N, C-alpha and C positions, 0 to 999 in steps of 0.2 A: 464400414464402421464409422460413426461419428460424422455423418453427413450434416448434422445440425451445426457444425463448426465452420460452414462456409457462410461468413457473415459479411454482408455488404461488399461482396466481391472479394474478400480477404480469406485465405485459407488458413484458418487457425488450427488445423490438423498438424501443421508443420510447427515443430518446437520453437524455430526462430521466431515465427510470427507471435506465438503465445509469450515468448520472452519480451518482445517488443510491446505487447499488451501489459505485461507486468510493469515495464519501466514507464510506460505512458500513464498508468494509474497512479504511480507514486510521483511522477512529475507534475501530473494534474493536482495532486495534493499540495505539493510545494506552491505551485502557482496559485491556488485557491487560498491557502492560508497566507501566503505572502501578500497577495492582493488585499485580502480582508485586513491583515495587520497594517499594511500601508494606509488603507482607507481610515482605519481607527486613528492611526497617529496624525494624519494630515487632515482628517475630518472632511474628506472629498468624495462626493458620490461618484465622480469620474473614475477614481481609483478603485471603487467598489464594483464598477462595471467591468473592470480588468479580471475580476474572479469569474466571469462567465466562461471564457475559454478554458480555465482551469477546471471549472465544474464540468463542462462537456467532455474534456479529456479524461477526467477522473471517473465520470459516470460511464462512458464507453468502456474504458478499461475494466472498471469493476464488473460491468455486465458481461463482458467477455470471460473474465475470471469465473464468475458464477456459472456460465454455461459450460466451460471446461470442467469444472469441479462437480457439477450436478450428478453425474453417474455415481460419484463416490459417496454421496449422502443418502442414497436410497437403501431399502432393506434387502435389495437384490444384488449386492456386491459380492463379487467373488473374494477369494483369500487374498489375492494380490492388491485388489482395490482397497480392501479393508486395511492392509498393512501399509499401503502407500498413504492413505487418509490418516491413519493413527501416527505415522512417522511426521506427516506435515503438521498435524496439530501439535505434536510434541515439540517440534523445532520451533514453531511459530510462538507457542506459549513460554517457552524458554527465553525468547527475545522479549516478549511482551512483559513477562514477570521481572526481568532485569532492568527494563527502562526506567521505572519509578526510582530504583536505587541509584542509577546514574544520574537522574535528574536532581534528586536530592543532594547527592554528593557535589554536583555542580552548583546548586544554590548555596551550599555550606562553603565551598572552596573558592568560588568565583570572586567574592569581595576581597578576600586575602590575596589572591593572585594578582587581581587588578591593582590593588595597593602596593604590593611588594615590587612588581615589575613595571608598573606604569601603563599597563594594558587597558585598553577601553573594551571591556567585555560587558555584553548586554546581560543584565540581571532583570528578571520580570518583577514588577512592583505591584501590579493591581490586577483586578479581575479581567480587565481588557487585554492583559498580557497572558494570563493563564488560561483564558477561554479558548484561543486558538491551539494552545499546546494540548489541552485536553480533548479538543475536537480531533487533532491529528492522531493522538494516541488511540482514541476510539475507533477511528477509521482504519488505523493500522491493525488493530485487534480483529476488526471484522474481516479485512481482506488478506491478511498475511498467510493464513492456512491455505486459501485457494491459490494464492500467488505461488506458494511452494509446490503445490500439485501441478500447476500449469507450467512452472519452470522445470520440473524434474521428469515429467512424462515424456517418453520418447515420441517420435513422430508417429501419428496414427496411420499414416500411409505405409510405413514399413511393416506395421502389424498386419495390415491387410494383404500385404503382397505375399505370394508363395515363396517360401524358403527354398 
């Protein structure tokens, strides 16, 4: 089962490797958004080139997550796959639905906290600040359901072996 998950010599039938792919995807997001943000702040093309490793890491991880979750999105899923898919989407969209409220709370409270305690909190001021935030939010919405599936599924090697 799932011979299609032997990708570039890495066996993504193992849960551990799929979890590494999940982590790599989100580390790639952070590198990509951080490099683009730094490039906007400093206005340097050299820093923008730093986004390339993040983009490659994110793209590879995202592709692996899509390969893992592909059987869950077809019409020929069994009851277990349908239940796992529905649970993954439910959990992912609970998080995705709550993030705008957390962000709005931060925008409302950060200036008061910074003034009261003397903290130096970053507060987005312009479209150049909000654009990477929205980009990251959209990428999270796209990949989080697949990441839940890849993270939770058992080793496919165990499923194939006789009990």
